[in-house]
DODREN-749542 format. One record per residue (C-alpha): x, y negated, z negated; residue number from 1. Coordinates in steps of 0.05 Angstrom, whole numbers, plus 5000, padded with zeros to 4 digits. Layout:
BEGIN
{{X; Y; Z}; NUM}
...
// end
This chain:
BEGIN
{{7180; 8433; 6379}; 1}
{{7251; 8438; 6357}; 2}
{{7229; 8408; 6290}; 3}
{{7171; 8464; 6285}; 4}
{{7217; 8520; 6288}; 5}
{{7279; 8481; 6243}; 6}
{{7214; 8485; 6193}; 7}
{{7198; 8556; 6203}; 8}
{{7272; 8585; 6195}; 9}
{{7276; 8543; 6134}; 10}
{{7211; 8572; 6101}; 11}
{{7225; 8646; 6123}; 12}
{{7293; 8636; 6091}; 13}
{{7262; 8615; 6025}; 14}
{{7218; 8671; 6026}; 15}
{{7273; 8720; 6047}; 16}
{{7308; 8688; 5984}; 17}
{{7251; 8686; 5938}; 18}
{{7235; 8760; 5953}; 19}
{{7301; 8790; 5941}; 20}
{{7311; 8747; 5872}; 21}
{{7310; 8783; 5809}; 22}
{{7277; 8748; 5739}; 23}
{{7326; 8772; 5681}; 24}
{{7295; 8772; 5609}; 25}
{{7324; 8802; 5551}; 26}
{{7288; 8864; 5531}; 27}
{{7240; 8866; 5464}; 28}
{{7269; 8928; 5436}; 29}
{{7345; 8931; 5461}; 30}
{{7381; 8997; 5472}; 31}
{{7433; 9018; 5417}; 32}
{{7488; 9073; 5424}; 33}
{{7523; 9091; 5366}; 34}
{{7578; 9146; 5358}; 35}
{{7605; 9171; 5288}; 36}
{{7656; 9224; 5280}; 37}
{{7641; 9267; 5219}; 38}
{{7700; 9308; 5201}; 39}
{{7717; 9339; 5277}; 40}
{{7650; 9329; 5302}; 41}
{{7621; 9275; 5346}; 42}
{{7546; 9247; 5329}; 43}
{{7516; 9203; 5376}; 44}
{{7457; 9170; 5380}; 45}
{{7421; 9132; 5433}; 46}
{{7351; 9091; 5413}; 47}
{{7322; 9023; 5421}; 48}
{{7313; 8971; 5369}; 49}
{{7243; 8937; 5360}; 50}
{{7245; 8874; 5321}; 51}
{{7194; 8853; 5260}; 52}
{{7175; 8788; 5294}; 53}
{{7129; 8768; 5233}; 54}
{{7084; 8833; 5237}; 55}
{{7072; 8885; 5176}; 56}
{{7110; 8948; 5199}; 57}
{{7097; 9009; 5156}; 58}
{{7027; 9024; 5143}; 59}
{{7002; 8974; 5201}; 60}
{{7046; 8971; 5265}; 61}
{{7072; 9042; 5248}; 62}
{{7017; 9079; 5214}; 63}
{{7025; 9127; 5153}; 64}
{{7023; 9204; 5168}; 65}
{{7022; 9200; 5247}; 66}
{{7078; 9222; 5286}; 67}
{{7126; 9162; 5303}; 68}
{{7174; 9158; 5368}; 69}
{{7228; 9134; 5310}; 70}
{{7244; 9069; 5354}; 71}
{{7220; 9041; 5420}; 72}
{{7215; 9062; 5492}; 73}
{{7242; 9125; 5504}; 74}
{{7246; 9179; 5442}; 75}
{{7310; 9172; 5405}; 76}
{{7360; 9216; 5418}; 77}
{{7412; 9245; 5370}; 78}
{{7473; 9294; 5396}; 79}
{{7524; 9339; 5358}; 80}
{{7585; 9361; 5397}; 81}
{{7591; 9426; 5354}; 82}
{{7538; 9463; 5307}; 83}
{{7510; 9425; 5248}; 84}
{{7467; 9438; 5187}; 85}
{{7409; 9380; 5172}; 86}
{{7367; 9395; 5109}; 87}
{{7391; 9463; 5102}; 88}
{{7375; 9487; 5176}; 89}
{{7432; 9499; 5226}; 90}
{{7429; 9468; 5291}; 91}
{{7461; 9489; 5354}; 92}
{{7510; 9432; 5383}; 93}
{{7472; 9394; 5434}; 94}
{{7419; 9339; 5435}; 95}
{{7356; 9329; 5396}; 96}
{{7296; 9280; 5394}; 97}
{{7288; 9250; 5325}; 98}
{{7206; 9244; 5304}; 99}
{{7186; 9215; 5247}; 100}
{{7131; 9217; 5201}; 101}
{{7125; 9162; 5158}; 102}
{{7091; 9159; 5095}; 103}
{{7090; 9106; 5033}; 104}
{{7130; 9142; 4987}; 105}
{{7165; 9197; 5035}; 106}
{{7180; 9216; 5107}; 107}
{{7177; 9277; 5151}; 108}
{{7243; 9269; 5196}; 109}
{{7234; 9324; 5253}; 110}
{{7289; 9345; 5299}; 111}
{{7260; 9369; 5360}; 112}
{{7295; 9414; 5418}; 113}
{{7256; 9377; 5477}; 114}
{{7293; 9313; 5483}; 115}
{{7264; 9288; 5552}; 116}
{{7198; 9255; 5526}; 117}
{{7176; 9188; 5528}; 118}
{{7156; 9170; 5459}; 119}
{{7119; 9230; 5426}; 120}
{{7104; 9287; 5475}; 121}
{{7040; 9295; 5509}; 122}
{{7031; 9358; 5472}; 123}
{{7066; 9374; 5405}; 124}
{{7101; 9444; 5406}; 125}
{{7120; 9470; 5334}; 126}
{{7167; 9520; 5371}; 127}
{{7208; 9465; 5390}; 128}
{{7220; 9435; 5322}; 129}
{{7287; 9458; 5305}; 130}
{{7296; 9420; 5235}; 131}
{{7256; 9381; 5185}; 132}
{{7271; 9345; 5129}; 133}
{{7222; 9317; 5078}; 134}
{{7256; 9255; 5044}; 135}
{{7242; 9201; 4995}; 136}
{{7233; 9123; 5018}; 137}
{{7279; 9072; 4975}; 138}
{{7277; 9005; 4985}; 139}
{{7326; 8956; 5015}; 140}
{{7331; 8887; 5037}; 141}
{{7293; 8856; 5095}; 142}
{{7325; 8896; 5160}; 143}
{{7285; 8859; 5221}; 144}
{{7310; 8900; 5271}; 145}
{{7304; 8978; 5280}; 146}
{{7368; 9007; 5250}; 147}
{{7395; 9080; 5252}; 148}
{{7471; 9084; 5222}; 149}
{{7512; 9133; 5184}; 150}
{{7530; 9127; 5117}; 151}
{{7568; 9161; 5058}; 152}
{{7621; 9198; 5104}; 153}
{{7666; 9252; 5084}; 154}
{{7705; 9308; 5120}; 155}
{{7641; 9354; 5118}; 156}
{{7583; 9310; 5110}; 157}
{{7544; 9248; 5124}; 158}
{{7480; 9209; 5114}; 159}
{{7436; 9187; 5177}; 160}
{{7399; 9124; 5149}; 161}
{{7343; 9101; 5183}; 162}
{{7317; 9031; 5163}; 163}
{{7268; 8978; 5181}; 164}
{{7231; 8926; 5142}; 165}
{{7239; 8936; 5067}; 166}
{{7245; 9009; 5072}; 167}
{{7298; 9069; 5085}; 168}
{{7308; 9140; 5096}; 169}
{{7368; 9180; 5089}; 170}
{{7382; 9250; 5118}; 171}
{{7441; 9291; 5096}; 172}
{{7484; 9320; 5162}; 173}
{{7527; 9373; 5147}; 174}
{{7585; 9399; 5199}; 175}
{{7624; 9459; 5204}; 176}
{{7693; 9415; 5194}; 177}
{{7731; 9470; 5152}; 178}
{{7712; 9528; 5198}; 179}
{{7738; 9490; 5259}; 180}
{{7794; 9468; 5219}; 181}
{{7824; 9541; 5197}; 182}
{{7808; 9564; 5268}; 183}
{{7852; 9510; 5299}; 184}
{{7905; 9528; 5255}; 185}
{{7897; 9603; 5260}; 186}
{{7908; 9597; 5337}; 187}
{{7970; 9540; 5338}; 188}
{{8003; 9591; 5283}; 189}
{{8016; 9628; 5339}; 190}
{{8065; 9587; 5366}; 191}
{{8063; 9530; 5320}; 192}
{{8097; 9455; 5334}; 193}
{{8125; 9422; 5283}; 194}
{{8066; 9376; 5287}; 195}
{{8024; 9437; 5280}; 196}
{{8060; 9458; 5217}; 197}
{{8056; 9385; 5191}; 198}
{{7977; 9382; 5209}; 199}
{{7965; 9444; 5171}; 200}
{{8006; 9430; 5114}; 201}
{{7970; 9367; 5106}; 202}
{{7896; 9399; 5117}; 203}
{{7914; 9446; 5055}; 204}
{{7942; 9385; 5020}; 205}
{{7890; 9335; 5023}; 206}
{{7828; 9388; 5020}; 207}
{{7864; 9421; 4954}; 208}
{{7877; 9496; 4988}; 209}
{{7939; 9542; 4977}; 210}
{{7996; 9496; 4963}; 211}
{{8041; 9550; 4972}; 212}
{{8021; 9559; 5046}; 213}
{{8027; 9485; 5060}; 214}
{{8094; 9483; 5026}; 215}
{{8111; 9537; 5072}; 216}
{{8086; 9498; 5130}; 217}
{{8113; 9426; 5116}; 218}
{{8181; 9456; 5097}; 219}
{{8179; 9488; 5178}; 220}
{{8158; 9418; 5198}; 221}
{{8218; 9387; 5159}; 222}
{{8275; 9438; 5175}; 223}
{{8343; 9407; 5217}; 224}
{{8381; 9355; 5202}; 225}
{{8340; 9297; 5217}; 226}
{{8267; 9309; 5191}; 227}
{{8212; 9254; 5200}; 228}
{{8210; 9211; 5143}; 229}
{{8133; 9220; 5147}; 230}
{{8134; 9286; 5140}; 231}
{{8186; 9287; 5089}; 232}
{{8132; 9246; 5051}; 233}
{{8077; 9297; 5043}; 234}
{{8130; 9354; 5032}; 235}
{{8149; 9309; 4969}; 236}
{{8073; 9299; 4952}; 237}
{{8058; 9375; 4958}; 238}
{{8119; 9388; 4918}; 239}
{{8103; 9341; 4861}; 240}
{{8028; 9363; 4861}; 241}
{{8056; 9441; 4843}; 242}
{{8100; 9408; 4792}; 243}
{{8165; 9413; 4823}; 244}
{{8181; 9336; 4805}; 245}
{{8258; 9348; 4824}; 246}
{{8247; 9373; 4896}; 247}
{{8199; 9320; 4904}; 248}
{{8237; 9269; 4882}; 249}
{{8296; 9302; 4927}; 250}
{{8251; 9300; 4988}; 251}
{{8221; 9225; 4970}; 252}
{{8302; 9201; 4978}; 253}
{{8302; 9235; 5051}; 254}
{{8235; 9200; 5068}; 255}
{{8257; 9137; 5032}; 256}
{{8322; 9131; 5072}; 257}
{{8296; 9155; 5134}; 258}
{{8234; 9095; 5133}; 259}
{{8299; 9049; 5115}; 260}
{{8332; 9064; 5176}; 261}
{{8262; 9056; 5217}; 262}
{{8246; 8991; 5182}; 263}
{{8177; 9020; 5156}; 264}
{{8166; 8981; 5091}; 265}
{{8101; 9018; 5074}; 266}
{{8141; 9080; 5064}; 267}
{{8195; 9049; 5032}; 268}
{{8141; 9020; 4983}; 269}
{{8110; 9091; 4977}; 270}
{{8167; 9128; 4965}; 271}
{{8204; 9078; 4911}; 272}
{{8148; 9077; 4869}; 273}
{{8139; 9154; 4868}; 274}
{{8207; 9167; 4850}; 275}
{{8202; 9121; 4791}; 276}
{{8143; 9150; 4771}; 277}
{{8172; 9220; 4780}; 278}
{{8237; 9215; 4739}; 279}
{{8186; 9207; 4682}; 280}
{{8154; 9274; 4684}; 281}
// end
């Protein structure tokens, strides 16, 4: 009798253990999250990545001329932290579903305001199409797993690239970096710090805006007995671009001494080379 009780207890424990076990296997279309800064805008992608696995994709697994979820599982989502412009159409900041209509030579890429569907919507609503871009396909090397990525990045724009099999399409995404930066500068100038003056001057210099204003701000940033050597470096570059090589050399020498004192070899090298170059101007 005691043996039977022990046997029954062992069977029960085995059954409980098996009922609580969870089988773990890799997802056939693993999820992916990508985040990219374009200028001052964060653009995020949330999508799933099916693989070819020997299948013919476009025109077969993914039919031509039909709306596709653009990936697998839940609909692909793109999120903009600021307003953005896609194919000339302005989008409010927020999250959108990305649907596509692939064809042999071109695709329609659609940004849909309802991003809570599983795959394509049960009922398509044209009023929810926030933007639509028709883009030409290009041939690429074999891409085994469906891929979305960003390329051609600048302060104001980037390309959203969609690739699978031997096909790629790209959609231009533009962001209002200039407007955001100028508003930030204007706000900061109400009570600017040394770093604010430096950032404002650097932005104006790098983007080719008013160099006189850039010089005014960098001069304020470098006032005092011990200006920071990287700020004096910026001042020298602004002065050189304005044709004031004598002033540029003077500022570069201050930057050079500060860099030597701090043991910054990169700035020592840059300043030394610039001074030598400007002496011949």
